[in-house]
Every structure is written in structure tokens, then in C-alpha cells.
C-alpha positions as CSV (number, residue, x, y, z in Angstrom):
1,M,0.0,0.0,0.0
2,P,1.5,3.4,-1.0
3,V,0.5,5.1,2.2
4,D,2.6,2.7,4.2
5,H,5.6,3.4,2.0
6,H,5.0,7.1,2.3
7,K,4.8,6.8,6.1
8,K,8.0,4.8,6.1
9,A,9.7,7.4,3.9
10,A,8.6,10.2,6.3
11,E,9.9,8.3,9.3
12,H,13.3,7.8,7.6
13,H,13.4,11.5,6.6
14,E,12.8,12.4,10.3
15,N,15.5,10.0,11.4
16,A,17.9,11.4,8.8
17,A,17.2,14.9,10.0
18,K,17.9,13.9,13.6
19,S,21.2,12.3,12.6
20,H,22.2,15.3,10.6
21,R,21.6,17.6,13.6
22,T,23.5,15.2,15.9
23,A,26.4,15.1,13.3
24,A,26.5,18.9,13.2
25,E,26.7,19.1,17.0
26,H,29.6,16.7,17.1
27,H,31.4,18.5,14.3
28,E,31.0,21.8,16.1
29,K,32.5,20.3,19.3
30,G,35.4,18.9,17.3
31,S,34.3,15.3,17.7
32,H,34.7,14.5,14.0
33,E,34.8,10.7,14.1
34,E,31.4,10.7,16.0
35,G,30.1,13.3,13.6
36,K,31.1,11.1,10.7
37,K,29.2,8.1,12.2
38,H,26.1,10.2,12.5
39,S,26.5,11.5,9.0
40,Q,26.7,8.0,7.7
41,T,23.5,7.1,9.6
42,A,21.8,10.1,8.1
43,H,22.8,9.0,4.6
44,E,21.4,5.5,5.3
45,H,18.1,6.9,6.4
46,S,17.9,9.2,3.4
47,T,18.6,6.3,1.1
48,K,15.8,4.2,2.8
49,A,13.4,7.2,2.5
50,H,14.1,7.5,-1.2
51,E,13.6,3.8,-1.7
52,S,10.3,3.8,0.2
53,S,9.1,6.8,-1.7
54,Q,9.9,5.2,-5.0
55,Q,8.0,2.0,-4.0
56,A,5.0,4.1,-3.1
57,H,5.0,5.9,-6.4
58,H,5.6,2.8,-8.3
59,E,2.6,1.0,-6.7
60,S,0.3,4.0,-7.1
61,S,1.2,4.2,-10.9
62,K,0.0,0.6,-11.3
63,K,-3.6,1.7,-10.5
């Protein structure tokens, strides 16, 4: 169901934003390795959000 995929995408976007903010905080404090880890997590969530969104749009185009 596309709605479920959109909801998953939104959740991943929210998690990505949180990870980006946390990464920025660590970088500002000079904790670059920790910031890098959170940046990677943000990237993973963004990728999952993109994939979920594509699935939703693909399924809705079948109708």
C-alpha cells in the first residue's frame, strides 16, 4: 500500500534529519569521528526514505 511506503519514507526522513543535527553538533564540538558516524547514519536513512518513496509511487502508478 503506497500510504505505508510514504509513512516509512517520512519516518526515515525524520531520522535522517535527527542524525544530521547530531552530526553537526559533534562536528561543532570537534568530535569529527562521532560526527562522521552520524553523517553515515543520516545517509542510510535518506537512502531508505528514497527507496520507500519510489516504492509508493511505483505502486500507485499501477492503478
